[in-house]
C-alpha positions as CSV (number, residue, x, y, z in Angstrom):
1,M,-2.9,54.5,15.2
2,V,-6.9,53.0,16.1
3,E,-7.0,51.8,19.5
4,P,-6.7,47.9,19.0
5,K,-10.6,47.5,21.1
6,I,-12.0,50.3,19.3
7,Y,-11.4,48.7,15.6
8,R,-12.2,45.7,16.8
9,E,-15.1,46.6,17.9
10,T,-16.0,48.0,14.6
11,V,-15.0,45.0,12.7
12,E,-17.4,43.4,14.5
13,R,-20.3,45.4,14.4
14,L,-20.0,45.3,11.1
15,K,-19.9,41.9,10.5
16,A,-22.7,40.7,12.5
17,L,-24.4,43.5,10.4
18,G,-23.9,41.5,7.7
19,F,-21.6,43.6,5.7
20,P,-19.5,42.1,3.0
21,F,-16.2,43.2,3.1
22,E,-13.0,43.1,4.8
23,L,-11.2,46.7,7.1
24,P,-9.8,48.8,5.6
25,L,-12.2,49.0,2.5
26,E,-10.8,49.4,-1.4
27,V,-14.0,51.8,-3.0
28,T,-13.9,51.9,-6.9
29,H,-16.4,53.8,-9.3
30,Y,-19.9,51.9,-10.3
31,I,-20.5,53.0,-13.8
32,G,-22.2,51.8,-15.9
33,G,-23.7,48.9,-13.9
34,E,-19.8,47.6,-13.4
35,F,-17.4,48.6,-10.9
36,V,-14.8,50.0,-12.4
37,R,-11.1,50.4,-11.0
38,G,-10.0,53.9,-10.7
39,E,-6.4,54.9,-11.3
40,N,-6.1,57.5,-8.7
41,F,-6.2,56.6,-4.7
42,F,-6.8,58.5,-2.2
43,P,-6.9,57.3,1.6
44,V,-9.7,57.2,3.7
45,V,-9.0,58.7,7.3
46,Y,-11.1,58.0,9.9
47,P,-10.6,61.5,11.9
48,A,-10.6,60.4,15.3
49,T,-7.6,58.3,15.0
50,G,-6.1,59.0,12.2
51,E,-5.9,55.3,11.0
52,V,-6.3,54.4,7.4
53,I,-9.4,52.8,6.9
54,G,-9.5,52.5,3.0
55,T,-8.7,54.1,-0.5
56,A,-11.2,56.0,-2.3
57,P,-10.7,56.7,-6.3
58,E,-10.1,60.1,-7.5
59,G,-12.8,61.1,-10.5
60,R,-10.7,61.9,-13.4
61,E,-11.6,62.9,-16.8
62,K,-12.0,59.1,-18.0
63,E,-14.7,58.2,-15.5
64,V,-16.4,61.7,-15.3
65,E,-17.0,60.2,-19.4
66,M,-17.3,57.2,-18.4
67,A,-20.8,58.0,-16.4
68,V,-22.0,61.1,-18.2
69,A,-21.9,58.3,-21.7
70,A,-23.4,55.6,-19.1
71,A,-25.8,58.5,-17.8
72,K,-26.7,59.2,-21.1
73,E,-27.5,55.8,-22.6
74,A,-29.6,54.5,-19.3
75,F,-31.9,57.7,-19.5
76,K,-32.4,57.4,-22.9
77,R,-34.7,54.2,-21.1
78,W,-35.5,55.8,-17.6
79,G,-36.9,59.1,-19.7
80,K,-39.4,57.3,-21.3
81,M,-40.6,55.0,-18.6
82,P,-44.2,56.1,-16.8
83,P,-43.6,56.9,-13.4
84,S,-45.6,53.8,-12.3
85,Q,-43.0,51.8,-14.2
86,R,-40.3,54.0,-12.1
87,R,-42.2,53.3,-8.6
88,P,-40.2,50.6,-8.1
89,Y,-37.1,50.9,-9.2
90,L,-36.9,53.3,-6.8
91,R,-39.1,51.8,-3.9
92,R,-36.8,48.7,-3.9
93,F,-33.5,51.0,-4.1
94,A,-35.4,52.8,-1.0
95,E,-36.0,49.7,0.5
96,K,-32.3,48.8,0.2
97,I,-30.6,52.4,2.4
98,R,-33.1,51.7,4.8
99,E,-31.8,47.3,5.1
100,Y,-28.4,48.6,5.4
101,K,-29.0,51.2,7.1
102,P,-26.8,50.4,10.3
103,V,-23.8,49.6,7.9
104,F,-23.8,52.7,6.2
105,E,-24.1,54.4,10.3
106,V,-21.2,52.8,10.6
107,L,-19.2,53.7,8.0
108,E,-20.2,57.0,8.0
109,S,-19.0,57.5,11.3
110,L,-15.9,56.2,10.4
111,D,-15.5,58.3,7.8
112,V,-16.7,60.9,10.0
113,G,-15.0,60.5,13.2
114,R,-18.5,61.3,15.3
115,P,-20.8,58.8,16.7
116,S,-23.2,57.1,14.5
117,T,-26.6,58.6,16.2
118,R,-25.2,61.8,15.1
119,T,-24.6,61.3,11.6
120,A,-26.4,62.3,8.4
121,W,-27.7,59.1,8.1
122,A,-29.4,58.5,11.0
123,T,-31.3,61.9,10.0
124,W,-31.5,60.8,6.9
125,T,-33.4,57.9,6.5
126,A,-35.6,58.2,9.3
127,W,-37.8,59.7,6.9
128,P,-41.4,58.8,5.9
129,T,-42.0,56.2,4.1
130,T,-45.3,57.0,1.9
């Protein structure tokens, strides 16, 4: 079990960063523009303390088939779209990742159990924006 002070500080930091959810967090699949709750969940454990900080769904055959069908459907439009029309979507996506970088750092730190300055997010989101 995590020491309450560390847990409280993490929850407070997430709230200060505008994280709209509470811990423990239940993650769902996002397929075809909709959140899809899986059938079987596994615990997400903070390795530094052994505390369960959330649950995540197993992607079973049903969810994989739904995701593949949604991707094929989306590609029908996306594949015909010229790069100049795709660019604003990709830029907006990148902007949102950068905007929520501090939240991702905290969540990734909880997931892998190391300081947020050493997470992959810290390096990955530091790439140039051009």
